[in-house]
PASEBA-1860 file (N, C-alpha, C; in nm, 3 decimals):
! residues 318
1> XXXXXXXX> -1.003/-1.064/1.462/-0.939/-0.934/1.477/-0.851/-0.932/1.601 ~ -0.741/-0.853/1.594/-0.654/-0.839/1.709/-0.731/-0.773/1.823 ~ -0.706/-0.819/1.945/-0.785/-0.776/2.061/-0.725/-0.649/2.122 ~ -0.620/-0.661/2.200/-0.556/-0.546/2.263/-0.432/-0.506/2.184 ~ -0.425/-0.378/2.149/-0.316/-0.327/2.066/-0.241/-0.220/2.143 ~ -0.110/-0.234/2.151/-0.023/-0.134/2.211/0.033/-0.046/2.100 ~ 0.012/0.085/2.110/0.057/0.178/2.007/0.166/0.267/2.066 ~ 0.290/0.242/2.029/0.402/0.325/2.074/0.411/0.445/1.981
9> XXXXXXXX> 0.407/0.564/2.038/0.404/0.686/1.957/0.262/0.723/1.916 ~ 0.165/0.677/1.992/0.025/0.694/1.955/-0.031/0.833/1.973 ~ 0.041/0.923/2.040/-0.009/1.060/2.055/0.046/1.153/1.948 ~ 0.129/1.102/1.859/0.186/1.183/1.752/0.091/1.198/1.635 ~ 0.138/1.265/1.532/0.057/1.295/1.414/0.002/1.168/1.349 ~ 0.089/1.072/1.320/0.045/0.946/1.261/-0.030/0.863/1.364 ~ 0.017/0.863/1.487/-0.043/0.782/1.591/-0.189/0.815/1.616 ~ -0.223/0.943/1.613/-0.362/0.983/1.635/-0.451/0.926/1.525
17> XXXXXXXX> -0.403/0.932/1.401/-0.482/0.876/1.290/-0.495/0.724/1.303 ~ -0.389/0.658/1.348/-0.393/0.513/1.367/-0.497/0.477/1.474 ~ -0.496/0.549/1.586/-0.592/0.520/1.692/-0.735/0.537/1.643 ~ -0.760/0.642/1.567/-0.894/0.665/1.514/-0.936/0.551/1.422 ~ -0.845/0.508/1.336/-0.881/0.402/1.242/-0.892/0.266/1.310 ~ -0.816/0.244/1.416/-0.834/0.121/1.493/-0.974/0.115/1.552 ~ -1.020/0.229/1.602/-1.155/0.234/1.659/-1.259/0.216/1.550 ~ -1.242/0.287/1.438/-1.341/0.280/1.330/-1.349/0.140/1.268
25> XXXXXXXX> -1.235/0.072/1.263/-1.232/-0.060/1.201/-1.279/-0.170/1.294 ~ -1.295/-0.135/1.421/-1.331/-0.239/1.518/-1.212/-0.324/1.556 ~ -1.089/-0.272/1.523/-0.969/-0.349/1.550/-0.943/-0.372/1.696 ~ -1.010/-0.297/1.782/-0.995/-0.320/1.925/-1.126/-0.357/1.990 ~ -1.222/-0.401/1.911/-1.355/-0.432/1.963/-1.346/-0.531/2.078 ~ -1.403/-0.491/2.190/-1.400/-0.577/2.308/-1.268/-0.571/2.381 ~ -1.171/-0.500/2.325/-1.041/-0.489/2.388/-1.001/-0.344/2.405 ~ -0.871/-0.317/2.405/-0.822/-0.183/2.429/-0.714/-0.146/2.329
33> XXXXXXXX> -0.704/-0.018/2.304/-0.591/0.040/2.233/-0.512/0.116/2.338 ~ -0.396/0.065/2.374/-0.318/0.121/2.484/-0.211/0.213/2.426 ~ -0.209/0.339/2.474/-0.119/0.440/2.419/-0.035/0.500/2.532 ~ 0.089/0.454/2.549/0.175/0.513/2.652/0.229/0.649/2.608 ~ 0.244/0.740/2.702/0.303/0.871/2.676/0.371/0.920/2.803 ~ 0.486/0.985/2.786/0.556/1.037/2.903/0.483/1.154/2.966 ~ 0.406/1.228/2.885/0.328/1.341/2.937/0.181/1.312/2.911 ~ 0.110/1.279/3.017/-0.027/1.232/3.003/-0.117/1.336/2.939
41> XXXXXXXX> -0.082/1.465/2.951/-0.163/1.568/2.889/-0.168/1.554/2.738 ~ -0.064/1.494/2.680/-0.064/1.472/2.535/-0.169/1.370/2.494 ~ -0.212/1.289/2.590/-0.312/1.188/2.560/-0.452/1.243/2.545 ~ -0.471/1.373/2.573/-0.604/1.431/2.562/-0.660/1.423/2.420 ~ -0.569/1.424/2.321/-0.615/1.425/2.181/-0.681/1.293/2.141 ~ -0.660/1.187/2.218/-0.717/1.057/2.182/-0.800/0.995/2.293 ~ -0.804/1.056/2.411/-0.867/0.989/2.524/-1.019/0.977/2.511 ~ -1.079/1.058/2.421/-1.224/1.048/2.404/-1.263/0.937/2.306
49> XXXXXXXX> -1.165/0.878/2.239/-1.197/0.768/2.148/-1.235/0.643/2.228 ~ -1.345/0.579/2.195/-1.387/0.461/2.272/-1.286/0.348/2.262 ~ -1.250/0.295/2.378/-1.157/0.183/2.382/-1.011/0.222/2.379 ~ -0.982/0.353/2.368/-0.843/0.400/2.365/-0.803/0.444/2.505 ~ -0.693/0.391/2.554/-0.651/0.415/2.691/-0.511/0.476/2.695 ~ -0.499/0.610/2.708/-0.366/0.669/2.727/-0.316/0.640/2.869 ~ -0.190/0.603/2.880/-0.130/0.577/3.011/0.004/0.650/3.019 ~ 0.031/0.706/3.134/0.159/0.775/3.153/0.268/0.671/3.176
57> XXXXXXXX> 0.365/0.669/3.086/0.470/0.567/3.095/0.586/0.606/3.005 ~ 0.705/0.565/3.044/0.825/0.586/2.964/0.860/0.455/2.895 ~ 0.835/0.446/2.766/0.857/0.320/2.695/1.005/0.288/2.678 ~ 1.092/0.384/2.707/1.236/0.358/2.699/1.287/0.287/2.824 ~ 1.201/0.276/2.926/1.235/0.200/3.046/1.200/0.054/3.022 ~ 1.297/-0.033/3.036/1.280/-0.174/3.000/1.168/-0.242/3.077 ~ 1.162/-0.221/3.208/1.060/-0.286/3.289/0.921/-0.234/3.254 ~ 0.910/-0.104/3.233/0.781/-0.044/3.197/0.733/-0.097/3.063
65> XXXXXXXX> 0.822/-0.102/2.965/0.785/-0.152/2.833/0.741/-0.298/2.842 ~ 0.810/-0.376/2.925/0.774/-0.516/2.942/0.632/-0.532/2.994 ~ 0.595/-0.449/3.092/0.458/-0.456/3.146/0.354/-0.417/3.041 ~ 0.385/-0.315/2.964/0.291/-0.270/2.861/0.271/-0.377/2.754 ~ 0.379/-0.433/2.706/0.370/-0.537/2.603/0.296/-0.659/2.656 ~ 0.316/-0.689/2.784/0.250/-0.805/2.842/0.099/-0.797/2.841 ~ 0.044/-0.677/2.830/-0.101/-0.662/2.826/-0.158/-0.650/2.687 ~ -0.075/-0.677/2.585/-0.119/-0.657/2.446/-0.113/-0.788/2.368
73> XXXXXXXX> -0.185/-0.788/2.256/-0.178/-0.899/2.161/-0.090/-0.864/2.042 ~ -0.072/-0.735/2.018/0.009/-0.688/1.906/0.061/-0.549/1.939 ~ 0.169/-0.509/1.870/0.231/-0.379/1.894/0.244/-0.305/1.762 ~ 0.208/-0.177/1.764/0.234/-0.087/1.651/0.341/0.011/1.696 ~ 0.454/0.011/1.625/0.571/0.090/1.665/0.585/0.210/1.573 ~ 0.561/0.331/1.630/0.561/0.454/1.551/0.664/0.556/1.597 ~ 0.740/0.526/1.700/0.830/0.625/1.759/0.938/0.665/1.659 ~ 0.955/0.797/1.644/1.056/0.849/1.553/1.121/0.973/1.613
81> XXXXXXXX> 1.249/0.989/1.586/1.328/1.104/1.632/1.373/1.180/1.508 ~ 1.322/1.301/1.489/1.355/1.377/1.368/1.481/1.460/1.381 ~ 1.514/1.500/1.503/1.631/1.584/1.527/1.709/1.530/1.646 ~ 1.836/1.568/1.653/1.917/1.528/1.768/2.054/1.481/1.727 ~ 2.127/1.429/1.826/2.260/1.378/1.799/2.255/1.226/1.779 ~ 2.369/1.166/1.762/2.375/1.022/1.735/2.306/0.941/1.844 ~ 2.325/0.982/1.970/2.265/0.909/2.081/2.113/0.915/2.077 ~ 2.058/1.031/2.038/1.913/1.045/2.030/1.854/0.952/1.925
89> XXXXXXXX> 1.916/0.949/1.808/1.868/0.861/1.701/1.884/0.714/1.740 ~ 1.995/0.681/1.801/2.020/0.543/1.842/1.917/0.497/1.944 ~ 1.884/0.584/2.040/1.789/0.549/2.144/1.650/0.522/2.087 ~ 1.603/0.612/1.999/1.467/0.600/1.947/1.452/0.493/1.841 ~ 1.552/0.482/1.754/1.536/0.398/1.635/1.599/0.260/1.645 ~ 1.692/0.241/1.739/1.763/0.113/1.748/1.742/0.049/1.885 ~ 1.772/0.123/1.991/1.761/0.064/2.125/1.616/0.034/2.162 ~ 1.523/0.122/2.125/1.382/0.094/2.156/1.334/-0.032/2.083
97> XXXXXXXX> 1.362/-0.048/1.955/1.325/-0.176/1.891/1.388/-0.298/1.959 ~ 1.514/-0.284/2.006/1.576/-0.397/2.077/1.499/-0.430/2.205 ~ 1.462/-0.327/2.280/1.385/-0.351/2.402/1.248/-0.408/2.368 ~ 1.190/-0.361/2.259/1.059/-0.412/2.219/1.067/-0.559/2.183 ~ 1.169/-0.599/2.109/1.187/-0.740/2.074/1.200/-0.825/2.200 ~ 1.282/-0.780/2.295/1.301/-0.855/2.420/1.169/-0.867/2.496 ~ 1.092/-0.757/2.501/0.965/-0.759/2.573/0.865/-0.851/2.505 ~ 0.862/-0.850/2.373/0.770/-0.938/2.300/0.805/-1.085/2.321
105> XXXXXXXX> 0.933/-1.115/2.316/0.974/-1.254/2.339/0.938/-1.299/2.480 ~ 0.959/-1.212/2.578/0.931/-1.249/2.717/0.782/-1.268/2.740 ~ 0.697/-1.193/2.667/0.553/-1.196/2.687/0.480/-1.289/2.591 ~ 0.552/-1.339/2.491/0.488/-1.425/2.392/0.408/-1.349/2.288 ~ 0.429/-1.218/2.278/0.361/-1.137/2.176/0.441/-1.147/2.047 ~ 0.375/-1.180/1.937/0.447/-1.203/1.813/0.426/-1.094/1.707 ~ 0.308/-1.034/1.704/0.275/-0.945/1.593/0.323/-0.801/1.619 ~ 0.403/-0.750/1.527/0.457/-0.613/1.536/0.445/-0.546/1.399
113> XXXXXXXX> 0.385/-0.426/1.398/0.385/-0.340/1.279/0.480/-0.226/1.310 ~ 0.581/-0.208/1.227/0.684/-0.107/1.253/0.689/-0.007/1.139 ~ 0.683/0.122/1.172/0.690/0.227/1.071/0.831/0.284/1.068 ~ 0.894/0.274/0.953/1.030/0.323/0.933/1.024/0.445/0.840 ~ 1.108/0.449/0.738/1.110/0.563/0.647/1.167/0.520/0.513 ~ 1.115/0.576/0.405/1.175/0.554/0.274/1.319/0.605/0.276 ~ 1.408/0.530/0.213/1.548/0.570/0.210/1.631/0.516/0.324 ~ 1.567/0.445/0.417/1.643/0.386/0.527/1.749/0.290/0.473
121> XXXXXXXX> 1.873/0.312/0.512/1.984/0.231/0.460/2.104/0.253/0.551 ~ 2.177/0.147/0.580/2.293/0.161/0.668/2.404/0.245/0.605 ~ 2.398/0.266/0.474/2.496/0.350/0.406/2.439/0.486/0.366 ~ 2.324/0.521/0.418/2.260/0.649/0.386/2.343/0.766/0.440 ~ 2.327/0.885/0.384/2.409/0.998/0.426/2.371/1.061/0.559 ~ 2.254/1.028/0.614/2.210/1.093/0.737/2.203/0.994/0.853 ~ 2.220/1.047/0.973/2.208/0.965/1.094/2.066/0.911/1.108 ~ 1.969/0.994/1.070/1.828/0.953/1.079/1.804/0.826/0.996
129> XXXXXXXX> 1.843/0.828/0.870/1.816/0.714/0.782/1.901/0.593/0.819 ~ 2.025/0.614/0.861/2.109/0.500/0.901/2.052/0.433/1.025 ~ 2.007/0.512/1.122/1.953/0.453/1.245/1.819/0.384/1.217 ~ 1.740/0.440/1.127/1.615/0.373/1.089/1.643/0.235/1.029 ~ 1.747/0.227/0.947/1.783/0.098/0.887/1.828/-0.002/0.992 ~ 1.905/0.043/1.089/1.951/-0.049/1.195/1.833/-0.098/1.279 ~ 1.737/-0.010/1.303/1.617/-0.052/1.376/1.536/-0.154/1.300 ~ 1.524/-0.133/1.168/1.457/-0.232/1.085/1.525/-0.369/1.097
137> XXXXXXXX> 1.657/-0.369/1.093/1.732/-0.495/1.098/1.707/-0.569/1.230 ~ 1.700/-0.493/1.339/1.673/-0.554/1.469/1.540/-0.629/1.466 ~ 1.439/-0.567/1.410/1.306/-0.629/1.406/1.300/-0.742/1.303 ~ 1.363/-0.719/1.189/1.359/-0.819/1.082/1.426/-0.949/1.126 ~ 1.530/-0.937/1.209/1.606/-1.055/1.253/1.554/-1.112/1.385 ~ 1.444/-1.060/1.435/1.396/-1.098/1.568/1.325/-1.233/1.570 ~ 1.277/-1.280/1.456/1.195/-1.401/1.454/1.049/-1.374/1.485 ~ 1.012/-1.248/1.511/0.874/-1.213/1.538/0.798/-1.197/1.405
145> XXXXXXXX> 0.667/-1.182/1.415/0.583/-1.164/1.296/0.575/-1.015/1.265 ~ 0.675/-0.968/1.193/0.693/-0.824/1.172/0.655/-0.784/1.030 ~ 0.583/-0.672/1.019/0.563/-0.604/0.892/0.619/-0.463/0.907 ~ 0.700/-0.421/0.809/0.761/-0.289/0.813/0.699/-0.201/0.706 ~ 0.661/-0.080/0.742/0.609/0.017/0.647/0.709/0.132/0.634 ~ 0.737/0.171/0.510/0.829/0.281/0.483/0.755/0.394/0.411 ~ 0.708/0.495/0.483/0.639/0.605/0.415/0.734/0.711/0.364 ~ 0.690/0.780/0.258/0.754/0.905/0.218/0.708/1.013/0.316
153> XXXXXXXX> 0.730/1.138/0.284/0.686/1.246/0.372/0.534/1.241/0.381 ~ 0.480/1.263/0.502/0.338/1.242/0.530/0.269/1.378/0.548 ~ 0.156/1.394/0.480/0.079/1.518/0.492/-0.060/1.489/0.545 ~ -0.128/1.593/0.592/-0.263/1.580/0.642/-0.293/1.694/0.737 ~ -0.419/1.707/0.776/-0.459/1.813/0.869/-0.374/1.805/0.995 ~ -0.314/1.916/1.033/-0.228/1.918/1.151/-0.087/1.873/1.125 ~ -0.047/1.857/0.997/0.088/1.810/0.968/0.192/1.917/0.998 ~ 0.319/1.873/1.000/0.431/1.965/1.021/0.502/1.991/0.889
161> XXXXXXXX> 0.433/1.971/0.780/0.489/1.988/0.647/0.426/2.111/0.581 ~ 0.309/2.094/0.522/0.245/2.204/0.452/0.204/2.316/0.548 ~ 0.157/2.281/0.667/0.118/2.384/0.763/0.237/2.473/0.801 ~ 0.353/2.411/0.818/0.472/2.489/0.853/0.507/2.585/0.740 ~ 0.510/2.535/0.616/0.546/2.621/0.504/0.442/2.731/0.483 ~ 0.316/2.701/0.510/0.212/2.803/0.499/0.233/2.912/0.603 ~ 0.265/2.875/0.726/0.287/2.975/0.831/0.408/3.062/0.801 ~ 0.514/2.999/0.752/0.635/3.075/0.720/0.609/3.177/0.610
169> XXXXXXXX> 0.531/3.137/0.510/0.504/3.229/0.399/0.408/3.340/0.437 ~ 0.336/3.321/0.545/0.251/3.429/0.596/0.334/3.536/0.665 ~ 0.459/3.505/0.698/0.545/3.597/0.773/0.655/3.657/0.686 ~ 0.719/3.573/0.603/0.837/3.617/0.529/0.803/3.652/0.384 ~ 0.869/3.756/0.330/0.839/3.797/0.192/0.896/3.703/0.086 ~ 1.001/3.629/0.119/1.058/3.529/0.029/1.090/3.404/0.112 ~ 1.110/3.292/0.042/1.139/3.167/0.111/1.274/3.112/0.067 ~ 1.383/3.142/0.142/1.512/3.077/0.112/1.505/2.932/0.156
177> XXXXXXXX> 1.541/2.840/0.065/1.511/2.699/0.089/1.629/2.610/0.056 ~ 1.676/2.538/0.157/1.776/2.435/0.134/1.709/2.308/0.085 ~ 1.779/2.231/0.003/1.723/2.105/-0.046/1.602/2.124/-0.134 ~ 1.596/2.236/-0.206/1.476/2.268/-0.284/1.445/2.162/-0.390 ~ 1.546/2.094/-0.441/1.525/1.997/-0.548/1.510/1.853/-0.497 ~ 1.509/1.834/-0.365/1.489/1.699/-0.311/1.350/1.649/-0.350 ~ 1.338/1.518/-0.370/1.217/1.460/-0.430/1.141/1.370/-0.332 ~ 1.008/1.377/-0.340/0.920/1.304/-0.249/0.798/1.253/-0.326
185> XXXXXXXX> 0.732/1.154/-0.265/0.598/1.112/-0.307/0.508/1.125/-0.186 ~ 0.463/1.247/-0.156/0.389/1.271/-0.031/0.266/1.182/-0.019 ~ 0.248/1.127/0.100/0.141/1.031/0.124/0.051/1.082/0.236 ~ -0.079/1.064/0.219/-0.178/1.113/0.315/-0.172/1.031/0.443 ~ -0.178/1.100/0.556/-0.168/1.033/0.686/-0.277/0.928/0.702 ~ -0.396/0.954/0.647/-0.505/0.856/0.661/-0.476/0.729/0.583 ~ -0.405/0.742/0.470/-0.367/0.623/0.394/-0.261/0.542/0.468 ~ -0.167/0.611/0.532/-0.066/0.540/0.611/-0.131/0.470/0.729
193> XXXXXXXX> -0.220/0.540/0.799/-0.288/0.480/0.914/-0.372/0.359/0.872 ~ -0.439/0.373/0.759/-0.521/0.261/0.710/-0.433/0.141/0.677 ~ -0.316/0.168/0.616/-0.225/0.058/0.583/-0.178/-0.014/0.708 ~ -0.148/0.061/0.812/-0.104/0.002/0.938/-0.213/-0.089/0.996 ~ -0.335/-0.038/0.999/-0.446/-0.113/1.059/-0.479/-0.237/0.976 ~ -0.477/-0.223/0.843/-0.505/-0.339/0.758/-0.396/-0.446/0.771 ~ -0.271/-0.401/0.775/-0.160/-0.497/0.784/-0.163/-0.577/0.913 ~ -0.218/-0.516/1.017/-0.218/-0.578/1.149/-0.274/-0.720/1.146
201> XXXXXXXX> -0.381/-0.741/1.072/-0.446/-0.873/1.069/-0.428/-0.944/0.936 ~ -0.339/-0.894/0.851/-0.310/-0.960/0.725/-0.184/-1.045/0.742 ~ -0.204/-1.171/0.766/-0.090/-1.260/0.791/0.003/-1.268/0.670 ~ -0.050/-1.246/0.551/0.033/-1.256/0.431/0.136/-1.144/0.422 ~ 0.122/-1.039/0.505/0.220/-0.929/0.501/0.336/-0.952/0.599 ~ 0.330/-1.059/0.677/0.439/-1.086/0.771/0.570/-1.107/0.694 ~ 0.673/-1.039/0.738/0.803/-1.048/0.672/0.821/-0.951/0.557 ~ 0.715/-0.875/0.523/0.724/-0.782/0.411/0.763/-0.642/0.456
209> XXXXXXXX> 0.821/-0.567/0.363/0.844/-0.424/0.379/0.761/-0.355/0.271 ~ 0.670/-0.268/0.313/0.575/-0.204/0.222/0.607/-0.055/0.212 ~ 0.622/-0.007/0.090/0.649/0.135/0.067/0.517/0.212/0.058 ~ 0.504/0.316/0.139/0.380/0.394/0.145/0.405/0.529/0.078 ~ 0.355/0.545/-0.044/0.376/0.669/-0.118/0.246/0.711/-0.184 ~ 0.238/0.841/-0.214/0.125/0.894/-0.287/0.149/0.882/-0.437 ~ 0.051/0.925/-0.519/0.061/0.908/-0.663/0.144/1.013/-0.735 ~ 0.187/1.118/-0.663/0.252/1.232/-0.728/0.394/1.252/-0.673
217> XXXXXXXX> 0.491/1.264/-0.763/0.628/1.297/-0.723/0.646/1.448/-0.728 ~ 0.699/1.505/-0.618/0.715/1.649/-0.607/0.850/1.682/-0.545 ~ 0.903/1.798/-0.579/1.022/1.848/-0.511/0.980/1.925/-0.387 ~ 1.077/1.953/-0.302/1.047/2.035/-0.184/0.998/2.173/-0.229 ~ 1.056/2.226/-0.335/1.009/2.354/-0.388/0.860/2.345/-0.425 ~ 0.821/2.236/-0.491/0.681/2.217/-0.529/0.591/2.220/-0.405 ~ 0.634/2.153/-0.299/0.553/2.146/-0.177/0.538/2.283/-0.112 ~ 0.648/2.358/-0.107/0.644/2.492/-0.048/0.552/2.582/-0.129
225> XXXXXXXX> 0.564/2.576/-0.260/0.481/2.660/-0.346/0.334/2.621/-0.335 ~ 0.306/2.491/-0.324/0.168/2.447/-0.306/0.110/2.501/-0.176 ~ 0.186/2.493/-0.067/0.140/2.542/0.062/0.109/2.691/0.056 ~ 0.197/2.768/-0.008/0.175/2.911/-0.019/0.051/2.945/-0.101 ~ 0.033/2.877/-0.212/-0.084/2.903/-0.297/-0.214/2.871/-0.223 ~ -0.218/2.757/-0.158/-0.341/2.715/-0.090/-0.374/2.805/0.027 ~ -0.272/2.854/0.097/-0.294/2.941/0.212/-0.319/3.085/0.171 ~ -0.303/3.116/0.044/-0.325/3.252/-0.003/-0.210/3.346/0.021
233> XXXXXXXX> -0.090/3.290/0.048/0.028/3.373/0.072/0.147/3.321/-0.007 ~ 0.134/3.311/-0.140/0.247/3.257/-0.217/0.367/3.349/-0.212 ~ 0.484/3.290/-0.199/0.609/3.366/-0.193/0.708/3.307/-0.292 ~ 0.802/3.390/-0.332/0.908/3.343/-0.419/1.001/3.251/-0.341 ~ 1.031/3.135/-0.398/1.121/3.039/-0.336/1.261/3.058/-0.395 ~ 1.357/3.078/-0.308/1.497/3.095/-0.350/1.574/2.973/-0.306 ~ 1.616/2.890/-0.403/1.692/2.769/-0.371/1.832/2.807/-0.324 ~ 1.870/2.757/-0.207/2.002/2.785/-0.152/2.103/2.680/-0.197
241> XXXXXXXX> 2.224/2.721/-0.232/2.329/2.621/-0.256/2.361/2.548/-0.128 ~ 2.425/2.433/-0.140/2.445/2.346/-0.024/2.516/2.416/0.091 ~ 2.619/2.495/0.061/2.692/2.563/0.168/2.605/2.657/0.248 ~ 2.526/2.741/0.179/2.436/2.833/0.249/2.325/2.758/0.320 ~ 2.277/2.649/0.258/2.173/2.570/0.322/2.221/2.512/0.455 ~ 2.346/2.468/0.459/2.399/2.411/0.582/2.420/2.521/0.688 ~ 2.460/2.639/0.645/2.471/2.750/0.740/2.334/2.786/0.797 ~ 2.233/2.789/0.710/2.097/2.817/0.757/2.052/2.711/0.857
249> XXXXXXXX> 2.077/2.583/0.825/2.036/2.475/0.915/2.108/2.484/1.048 ~ 2.237/2.517/1.045/2.313/2.531/1.169/2.255/2.643/1.254 ~ 2.220/2.755/1.192/2.161/2.866/1.267/2.028/2.824/1.330 ~ 1.947/2.748/1.257/1.819/2.702/1.309/1.838/2.604/1.425 ~ 1.943/2.523/1.417/1.972/2.428/1.525/2.006/2.500/1.656 ~ 2.065/2.619/1.644/2.108/2.693/1.763/1.995/2.770/1.830 ~ 1.882/2.783/1.762/1.768/2.853/1.821/1.703/2.765/1.928 ~ 1.637/2.826/2.027/1.567/2.747/2.130/1.456/2.663/2.069
257> XXXXXXXX> 1.428/2.549/2.131/1.321/2.463/2.085/1.365/2.370/1.973 ~ 1.267/2.297/1.919/1.296/2.201/1.812/1.322/2.276/1.683 ~ 1.432/2.247/1.614/1.464/2.322/1.493/1.368/2.293/1.378 ~ 1.346/2.396/1.293/1.266/2.377/1.173/1.339/2.291/1.072 ~ 1.471/2.299/1.076/1.557/2.225/0.982/1.690/2.200/1.049 ~ 1.751/2.086/1.021/1.883/2.056/1.076/1.974/2.010/0.964 ~ 2.103/2.006/0.993/2.198/1.958/0.893/2.173/1.811/0.861 ~ 2.128/1.735/0.959/2.097/1.594/0.932/1.976/1.582/0.840
265> XXXXXXXX> 1.878/1.674/0.856/1.764/1.675/0.763/1.812/1.697/0.620 ~ 1.904/1.791/0.603/1.959/1.817/0.469/2.028/1.693/0.413 ~ 2.098/1.620/0.500/2.163/1.497/0.455/2.059/1.394/0.411 ~ 1.948/1.386/0.484/1.841/1.293/0.445/1.783/1.330/0.309 ~ 1.778/1.459/0.280/1.720/1.506/0.154/1.801/1.466/0.032 ~ 1.924/1.423/0.054/2.006/1.378/-0.058/1.956/1.246/-0.117 ~ 1.872/1.176/-0.040/1.814/1.050/-0.085/1.669/1.076/-0.125 ~ 1.635/1.049/-0.249/1.498/1.071/-0.296/1.400/0.984/-0.217
273> XXXXXXXX> 1.298/1.047/-0.162/1.197/0.976/-0.083/1.083/0.934/-0.175 ~ 1.116/0.845/-0.269/1.020/0.797/-0.369/1.026/0.644/-0.372 ~ 0.923/0.583/-0.426/0.915/0.438/-0.431/1.030/0.379/-0.512 ~ 1.086/0.270/-0.462/1.196/0.205/-0.531/1.148/0.121/-0.648 ~ 1.023/0.076/-0.640/0.970/-0.015/-0.741/1.008/-0.160/-0.717 ~ 1.091/-0.183/-0.616/1.135/-0.320/-0.586/1.052/-0.386/-0.476 ~ 0.975/-0.305/-0.403/0.898/-0.354/-0.289/0.750/-0.328/-0.312 ~ 0.664/-0.404/-0.244/0.520/-0.378/-0.258/0.482/-0.240/-0.208
281> XXXXXXXX> 0.373/-0.186/-0.263/0.324/-0.055/-0.222/0.188/-0.067/-0.155 ~ 0.120/0.045/-0.145/-0.010/0.047/-0.078/-0.114/-0.040/-0.149 ~ -0.093/-0.065/-0.279/-0.186/-0.152/-0.349/-0.182/-0.294/-0.295 ~ -0.074/-0.329/-0.226/-0.064/-0.460/-0.161/-0.178/-0.479/-0.061 ~ -0.223/-0.367/-0.005/-0.330/-0.370/0.094/-0.462/-0.320/0.037 ~ -0.467/-0.305/-0.094/-0.591/-0.261/-0.158/-0.619/-0.113/-0.143 ~ -0.516/-0.034/-0.116/-0.533/0.110/-0.095/-0.492/0.185/-0.220 ~ -0.581/0.272/-0.267/-0.548/0.363/-0.375/-0.517/0.498/-0.311
289> XXXXXXXX> -0.391/0.538/-0.303/-0.354/0.656/-0.224/-0.410/0.786/-0.279 ~ -0.446/0.875/-0.189/-0.500/1.005/-0.226/-0.388/1.097/-0.276 ~ -0.426/1.188/-0.364/-0.334/1.286/-0.420/-0.330/1.409/-0.330 ~ -0.213/1.460/-0.302/-0.198/1.576/-0.214/-0.276/1.696/-0.265 ~ -0.286/1.714/-0.396/-0.356/1.832/-0.448/-0.507/1.819/-0.432 ~ -0.555/1.700/-0.402/-0.698/1.681/-0.375/-0.730/1.698/-0.227 ~ -0.637/1.661/-0.141/-0.662/1.662/0.003/-0.624/1.794/0.068 ~ -0.508/1.848/0.033/-0.453/1.965/0.103/-0.544/2.087/0.102
297> XXXXXXXX> -0.619/2.116/-0.007/-0.708/2.233/-0.001/-0.811/2.224/0.111 ~ -0.844/2.104/0.156/-0.942/2.088/0.261/-0.895/2.139/0.397 ~ -0.764/2.150/0.416/-0.717/2.202/0.545/-0.625/2.323/0.532 ~ -0.587/2.361/0.411/-0.505/2.480/0.392/-0.574/2.589/0.311 ~ -0.681/2.554/0.239/-0.747/2.650/0.153/-0.814/2.761/0.231 ~ -0.856/2.868/0.163/-0.914/2.984/0.231/-1.044/2.952/0.303 ~ -1.112/2.843/0.266/-1.236/2.807/0.335/-1.215/2.691/0.431 ~ -1.090/2.665/0.465/-1.062/2.558/0.562/-1.062/2.616/0.702
305> XXXXXXXX> -1.093/2.532/0.800/-1.086/2.573/0.940/-1.185/2.685/0.971 ~ -1.152/2.774/1.067/-1.243/2.879/1.110/-1.284/2.974/0.997 ~ -1.198/2.986/0.892/-1.228/3.078/0.783/-1.355/3.041/0.709 ~ -1.400/2.916/0.720/-1.520/2.875/0.649/-1.643/2.951/0.700 ~ -1.633/3.012/0.819/-1.745/3.084/0.877/-1.746/3.231/0.839 ~ -1.647/3.279/0.763/-1.638/3.420/0.730/-1.760/3.471/0.656 ~ -1.813/3.399/0.554/-1.934/3.450/0.486/-2.052/3.466/0.582 ~ -2.068/3.374/0.676/-2.176/3.382/0.773/-2.158/3.504/0.863
313> XXXXXX> -2.032/3.528/0.908/-2.003/3.644/0.992/-2.035/3.774/0.917 ~ -2.000/3.777/0.787/-2.024/3.896/0.707/-2.174/3.926/0.698 ~ -2.254/3.821/0.681/-2.399/3.840/0.673/-2.454/3.889/0.805 ~ -2.401/3.837/0.917/-2.450/3.874/1.049/-2.418/4.019/1.082 ~ -2.309/4.073/1.024/-2.265/4.208/1.058/-2.338/4.315/0.976 ~ -2.416/4.274/0.874/-2.486/4.371/0.790/-2.631/4.392/0.837
END
């Protein structure tokens, strides 16, 4: 088993699941799972896991990244930029992989698991997907022992997908939706994390690109409606034509904070996030992916979370 593992992006949604599964699998037994983060407070979500070591560090700094890689036997690369301008995407998806390759070569570290995205292509309509493809190329041409995973949209407890749509439907009487007909094969975060951990020590996956998808193809409208039903606040979904969708996205981009939707997101939606059938899938790693309709009720249903205690509270009050 791999000894010390460096997880870039380990405090994020997928990263937390990866750290948990590394611990559960014994993938760091006797060693460490090192998780750099620019804000050490974000490391609180994983710092109680045995063998997991959050460290305050900027992985975009070449010297810092070199030191981090030098203390590892393998690297899991999860950093992703969902919104921003061309420079933001280039920095996260292309320049960071270049620095990672240089650091691995300098330190003699060969094994890298890199998470990209379904639809990544240098001719894709969005900056996100084009930059993801360029980052893949950097790693694929590096001569390192690289495995690339391309997930569809990822769901799970604490996700920014179904939870967001559930919250919005709790507030708004209708749901105007751009890209309503865009297509996905939503995949459970635990299945993606398991694939990453399994691939780490599977030498036969070196040089492969594995598509990570669930068993069900759904439109964005389907996902929004599912979130509303499970949360108990179903709303009518109104599909916006492209022009209105882009105006909506532009307005959201101008609001303070991270936008709920951007024009680049809409461009990404033009590419179906479904398995191509040309590349291996999760079955390559012996994983039978979970269905979203089986998993999502566990964290969005009326008896999920604190609401599960409501019957007990009712009995106590009588």
